[in-house]
C-alpha positions as CSV (number, residue, x, y, z in Angstrom):
1,M,0.0,0.0,0.0
2,S,1.1,3.5,-0.7
3,N,2.6,5.4,2.2
4,P,0.3,8.4,3.0
5,T,3.4,10.5,3.8
6,I,4.7,9.9,0.4
7,L,1.4,10.6,-1.3
8,N,1.5,14.1,0.4
9,N,5.2,15.0,-0.3
10,Y,4.2,17.1,-3.3
11,E,1.4,18.9,-1.6
12,N,3.1,19.4,1.7
13,D,6.0,21.4,-0.1
14,F,3.4,23.7,-1.7
15,W,0.9,23.8,1.2
16,H,3.6,25.0,3.6
17,Q,4.3,27.8,1.2
18,G,0.5,28.7,1.1
19,I,0.3,27.6,-2.5
20,A,-2.8,25.6,-3.4
21,V,-2.4,22.4,-5.4
22,I,-4.6,20.9,-8.2
23,G,-4.1,17.3,-9.2
24,V,-5.0,16.1,-12.8
25,D,-5.2,12.5,-14.4
26,E,-7.0,10.4,-16.8
27,A,-8.7,7.3,-17.4
28,G,-9.3,5.4,-20.8
29,R,-6.3,6.0,-22.9
30,G,-5.9,2.4,-23.8
31,P,-9.4,1.0,-24.4
32,L,-10.7,-0.1,-27.8
33,A,-14.1,1.7,-27.1
34,G,-15.7,4.5,-25.1
35,P,-14.4,7.8,-24.0
36,V,-11.1,9.1,-22.5
37,V,-12.0,11.0,-19.3
38,A,-9.8,13.4,-17.3
39,A,-10.2,14.8,-13.7
40,A,-8.8,17.7,-11.8
41,V,-9.1,17.9,-8.0
42,Q,-7.9,20.3,-5.1
43,F,-7.8,19.3,-1.6
44,I,-6.8,21.2,1.6
45,P,-4.9,19.4,4.3
46,E,-7.7,19.3,6.8
47,K,-10.2,17.6,4.3
48,V,-8.3,14.8,2.5
49,P,-10.7,11.7,2.6
50,P,-8.6,8.7,4.0
51,G,-7.9,5.9,1.8
52,I,-7.0,7.6,-1.4
53,R,-4.2,6.2,-3.5
54,D,-3.8,5.1,-7.3
55,S,-7.1,4.2,-8.5
56,K,-5.5,1.2,-10.2
57,K,-4.5,-0.2,-6.7
58,L,-8.0,0.0,-5.5
59,S,-10.7,-2.2,-5.9
60,E,-13.9,-1.1,-7.8
61,N,-16.0,-1.1,-4.5
62,Q,-13.1,1.1,-2.7
63,R,-13.2,3.5,-5.7
64,E,-17.0,3.8,-5.8
65,K,-17.0,4.5,-1.9
66,L,-14.2,7.1,-2.2
67,A,-15.5,9.1,-5.5
68,P,-18.4,10.8,-3.4
69,L,-16.2,11.6,-0.6
70,I,-13.7,13.3,-2.9
71,K,-16.4,15.3,-4.7
72,S,-17.9,16.4,-1.3
73,Q,-14.6,17.2,0.6
74,A,-12.6,18.6,-2.3
75,I,-12.3,22.5,-2.6
76,Q,-13.2,22.1,-6.2
77,F,-13.0,19.3,-8.9
78,G,-13.6,19.2,-12.6
79,I,-14.1,16.3,-15.1
80,G,-13.5,16.3,-18.9
81,I,-15.0,13.7,-21.3
82,I,-13.9,13.3,-25.0
83,H,-15.8,10.6,-26.9
84,E,-14.6,8.2,-29.5
85,Q,-15.3,10.2,-32.5
86,E,-13.1,13.1,-31.5
87,I,-10.5,10.5,-30.4
88,D,-10.4,9.2,-33.9
89,K,-10.0,12.7,-35.2
90,K,-7.4,14.0,-32.9
91,N,-5.5,10.8,-31.9
92,I,-5.5,9.7,-28.2
93,L,-2.8,11.8,-26.7
94,Q,-4.4,15.1,-28.1
95,A,-7.8,14.0,-27.1
96,T,-6.4,13.4,-23.6
97,F,-5.0,16.8,-23.4
98,L,-8.3,18.1,-24.6
99,A,-10.1,16.2,-21.6
100,M,-7.7,17.7,-19.2
101,R,-8.1,21.1,-20.4
102,Q,-12.0,20.5,-20.3
103,A,-11.5,19.4,-16.5
104,M,-9.2,22.5,-15.7
105,G,-11.9,24.9,-17.5
106,Q,-14.1,23.9,-14.3
107,M,-11.3,25.1,-11.8
108,D,-10.6,28.3,-10.3
109,L,-6.8,28.8,-11.1
110,N,-6.0,31.6,-8.7
111,S,-2.7,30.8,-7.0
112,Q,-2.5,27.2,-8.1
113,R,0.2,24.9,-8.8
114,I,-1.1,22.1,-11.2
115,L,0.4,18.6,-10.8
116,V,-0.1,16.5,-13.9
117,D,0.1,12.5,-14.1
118,G,2.7,11.4,-16.7
119,K,5.6,12.8,-18.7
120,F,3.8,15.8,-20.1
121,V,2.3,19.1,-19.0
122,I,-1.0,20.0,-20.7
123,P,-0.5,22.0,-23.8
124,N,-2.2,25.5,-24.0
125,Q,-3.2,25.2,-20.3
126,A,-2.8,28.4,-18.2
127,G,-1.0,27.9,-14.8
128,N,2.3,26.6,-13.3
129,Q,2.4,23.0,-14.1
130,T,4.5,20.1,-13.1
131,A,4.5,16.7,-14.8
132,I,4.9,13.8,-12.4
133,V,5.7,10.2,-13.8
134,D,3.5,7.7,-11.7
135,G,2.2,10.7,-10.2
136,D,-1.1,9.0,-9.1
137,D,1.2,6.9,-6.7
138,K,3.2,10.0,-5.4
139,S,0.6,12.8,-5.0
140,I,-2.7,12.7,-3.1
141,S,-4.3,15.3,-5.5
142,I,-3.4,13.3,-8.6
143,A,-4.6,10.1,-7.0
144,G,-7.8,11.9,-6.2
145,A,-8.3,12.9,-9.7
146,S,-7.4,9.4,-10.9
147,I,-10.3,8.0,-9.0
148,L,-12.8,10.5,-10.2
149,A,-11.5,9.8,-13.8
150,K,-11.8,6.1,-13.4
151,T,-15.3,6.1,-11.7
152,T,-16.7,8.4,-14.1
153,R,-15.7,6.4,-17.1
154,D,-16.7,3.2,-15.5
155,D,-20.0,4.4,-14.8
156,M,-20.5,5.3,-18.6
157,M,-19.3,2.0,-19.7
158,R,-21.8,0.2,-17.5
159,S,-24.4,2.3,-19.1
160,Y,-23.2,1.5,-22.5
161,H,-23.3,-2.1,-21.5
162,L,-27.1,-1.9,-21.5
163,L,-27.1,-0.7,-25.2
164,F,-24.4,-3.1,-26.3
165,P,-24.5,-6.2,-24.0
166,E,-22.8,-8.6,-26.3
167,Y,-19.5,-6.9,-25.9
168,G,-19.4,-7.1,-22.1
169,F,-18.4,-3.4,-21.3
170,D,-19.6,-3.7,-17.9
171,K,-16.7,-6.2,-17.2
172,H,-13.6,-5.0,-19.2
173,K,-14.7,-1.4,-19.7
174,G,-13.8,-1.5,-23.4
175,Y,-10.1,-2.8,-22.9
176,G,-8.9,-5.7,-25.2
177,A,-10.0,-8.5,-23.0
178,A,-10.4,-11.9,-24.5
179,Q,-14.2,-11.7,-24.3
180,H,-14.1,-8.3,-26.1
181,M,-12.0,-9.6,-28.8
182,E,-14.2,-12.6,-29.3
183,A,-17.3,-10.4,-29.4
184,L,-15.6,-8.3,-32.0
185,R,-15.0,-11.2,-34.2
186,E,-18.7,-12.4,-33.8
187,F,-20.6,-9.1,-33.8
188,G,-18.3,-6.5,-35.6
189,R,-17.7,-3.0,-34.2
190,C,-20.3,-1.0,-32.4
191,P,-20.9,2.8,-32.6
192,I,-18.6,3.6,-29.5
193,H,-15.5,1.6,-30.8
194,R,-12.6,3.7,-31.7
195,R,-12.2,3.2,-35.3
196,S,-8.6,4.6,-35.4
197,F,-7.5,1.7,-33.2
198,R,-6.4,-1.5,-34.2
199,P,-8.0,-4.0,-34.4
200,I,-11.2,-1.8,-34.8
201,S,-9.9,-0.3,-37.9
202,D,-10.0,-3.6,-39.5
203,T,-13.4,-4.8,-37.9
204,P,-16.6,-4.2,-40.1
205,N,-19.7,-2.7,-38.8
206,T,-22.2,-5.6,-39.2
207,R,-25.2,-4.8,-37.0
208,F,-25.6,-1.1,-36.7
209,R,-26.0,0.2,-40.2
210,L,-29.4,1.4,-41.2
211,Q,-29.5,-0.1,-44.7
212,Q,-28.7,-3.5,-43.1
213,N,-31.5,-3.0,-40.4
214,A,-34.3,-1.0,-42.1
215,Q,-36.8,-3.1,-40.2
216,R,-35.1,-2.5,-37.0
217,A,-35.1,1.4,-37.1
218,G,-36.9,1.4,-33.9
219,W,-34.1,-0.5,-32.1
220,L,-31.4,1.7,-33.7
221,G,-33.3,4.7,-32.4
222,E,-33.2,3.4,-29.0
223,I,-29.5,3.0,-29.1
224,Y,-28.9,6.5,-30.6
225,A,-31.2,8.1,-27.9
226,G,-29.4,6.0,-25.1
227,M,-26.0,7.2,-26.3
228,Q,-27.2,10.7,-26.1
229,Y,-28.5,10.5,-22.6
230,I,-25.4,8.9,-21.6
231,R,-23.1,11.6,-23.1
232,S,-25.4,14.1,-21.5
233,G,-24.3,12.9,-18.0
234,Y,-27.1,10.3,-17.3
235,Q,-26.7,7.0,-15.9
236,L,-28.8,4.4,-18.0
237,L,-30.8,2.1,-15.6
238,A,-32.5,-0.1,-18.3
239,H,-32.8,-0.5,-22.0
240,S,-36.3,-2.1,-23.1
241,Y,-37.5,-2.5,-19.6
242,H,-40.7,-4.7,-19.6
243,G,-43.3,-4.5,-16.7
244,S,-46.5,-5.9,-16.0
245,R,-49.3,-6.2,-18.6
246,D,-47.0,-6.3,-21.6
247,G,-45.9,-2.8,-20.7
248,E,-42.5,-1.7,-22.0
249,I,-40.3,1.5,-21.4
250,D,-37.4,2.0,-24.2
251,L,-34.9,3.8,-21.9
252,I,-34.7,4.6,-18.2
253,A,-32.2,7.0,-17.0
254,L,-30.9,8.8,-13.9
255,K,-29.3,12.0,-13.2
256,A,-29.3,14.3,-10.0
257,G,-31.7,12.3,-8.1
258,E,-34.2,12.3,-11.1
259,V,-35.4,9.3,-13.0
260,V,-36.4,9.8,-16.6
261,F,-38.5,7.3,-18.5
262,I,-37.9,7.8,-22.1
263,E,-40.1,6.7,-25.2
264,V,-38.3,6.6,-28.6
265,K,-40.0,7.0,-31.9
266,S,-38.0,6.5,-35.1
267,Y,-38.8,7.2,-38.6
268,L,-37.3,6.6,-42.0
269,R,-39.2,9.2,-44.2
270,P,-39.9,12.8,-43.6
271,A,-43.6,12.2,-44.2
272,E,-43.6,10.1,-41.0
273,A,-42.3,13.1,-38.7
274,E,-45.5,14.0,-37.2
275,P,-45.4,15.6,-33.8
276,A,-43.8,13.3,-31.2
277,H,-46.7,13.9,-28.7
278,Y,-49.3,12.5,-31.1
279,R,-47.2,9.5,-31.7
280,V,-47.4,8.7,-28.1
281,T,-51.3,8.5,-27.5
282,P,-52.8,8.8,-24.1
283,A,-53.4,5.1,-23.8
284,K,-49.6,4.5,-24.6
285,Q,-48.8,7.2,-22.0
286,K,-50.8,5.4,-19.4
287,T,-49.2,2.2,-20.1
288,I,-45.8,3.9,-19.7
289,A,-46.7,5.4,-16.4
290,E,-48.0,1.9,-15.2
291,T,-44.7,0.4,-16.2
292,A,-42.9,3.0,-14.4
293,E,-44.7,2.1,-11.2
294,H,-43.7,-1.5,-11.9
295,F,-40.1,-0.5,-12.2
296,Y,-40.1,1.6,-8.8
297,A,-41.6,-1.6,-7.1
298,N,-38.7,-3.7,-8.3
299,E,-36.8,-4.9,-5.4
300,S,-33.2,-4.5,-7.1
301,Y,-34.1,-0.9,-7.9
302,R,-35.3,-0.2,-4.2
303,T,-32.0,-1.8,-2.8
304,K,-29.8,0.6,-5.0
305,Y,-31.8,3.7,-5.0
306,P,-33.9,3.7,-1.7
307,A,-34.8,7.4,-1.7
308,E,-37.9,8.4,-3.5
309,P,-36.8,10.1,-6.6
310,E,-38.1,12.7,-8.8
311,S,-39.7,11.4,-12.1
312,R,-39.8,12.8,-15.7
313,F,-41.2,11.4,-18.8
314,D,-39.5,12.1,-22.1
315,I,-40.1,11.4,-25.8
316,V,-37.2,11.4,-28.2
317,T,-37.6,11.2,-32.0
318,V,-35.0,9.8,-34.2
319,D,-35.0,10.9,-37.9
320,F,-33.2,8.5,-40.2
321,S,-34.2,10.1,-43.5
322,N,-30.8,11.6,-43.7
323,R,-27.3,9.9,-43.6
324,K,-26.7,11.2,-40.1
325,P,-29.5,10.4,-37.6
326,K,-31.3,13.5,-36.1
327,L,-32.5,13.2,-32.6
328,T,-34.9,15.6,-31.1
329,Q,-35.7,15.5,-27.3
330,F,-39.1,16.3,-25.8
331,A,-38.4,16.7,-22.1
332,D,-41.3,16.5,-19.7
333,A,-43.4,15.4,-22.8
334,F,-46.3,14.3,-20.6
335,L,-47.5,13.8,-17.0
336,P,-48.2,10.5,-15.7
337,Y,-51.9,9.5,-15.2
């Protein structure tokens, strides 16, 4: 286990001089799928949660317990997320720097020393920076950032697993595990794979092309809508949730204590683009509301989320009439009966 005194050495030198410290780290440079995530964290000596160390040396359960403590006790923190399309355009190193700048953009930089994990400081970033190789094992601030980056990314990959269960993203988080490689051979790549990475660059898209799935436009619409909610900071709780009386809810998502029940309507031709509210009839709305009640009564949900949440019912339309799908969200589209 890392020595807490060693983890504080960098911070103590600056804290004794009255200089505040921000630690920056990333998670997800190596995976074949999903985003790269960076975090920035500032502690003060009196409020450093015990047990912080390099996230790679903590269990998943330990990280999940530490992350909310870090967020509540840190003076400030920021999180930056760069998705796979941008990674493919910029390359992974530049995407990582961009994620770090996003995280730093959420921080107050007054009189700060910025400690960055790795060999490089962050290009085009204001502030006095120091790069520290293996910094997540030498600096408590970088270690805290590593935990936030890792848990944020892991949460996203668990949500993506509900959209793409055949790949096992909930287990390997997009890394090149044997299960993942076998799934690529069997199913091809999916929309969150990094096409600039090998072997993804040589792996065809066999399941998620509309021209090959014209009869499954509804399913594809749910996939794209789910991706949009995940990228907007929602945790996906269910995809194609079935309740009593054959009721089904396309997507269920959670953010800031609010559970959102989402009905997705897709169409292939502009003539089908009637207002979303008309496509979800009062009878359908009632069925969705009843299915939502069934979801809340589910024991597994009550165990994980015991508090009574706020609820919202959204409708999302997905227009497949052009090459690039167009999503339109109608938040609070209707009230439950």
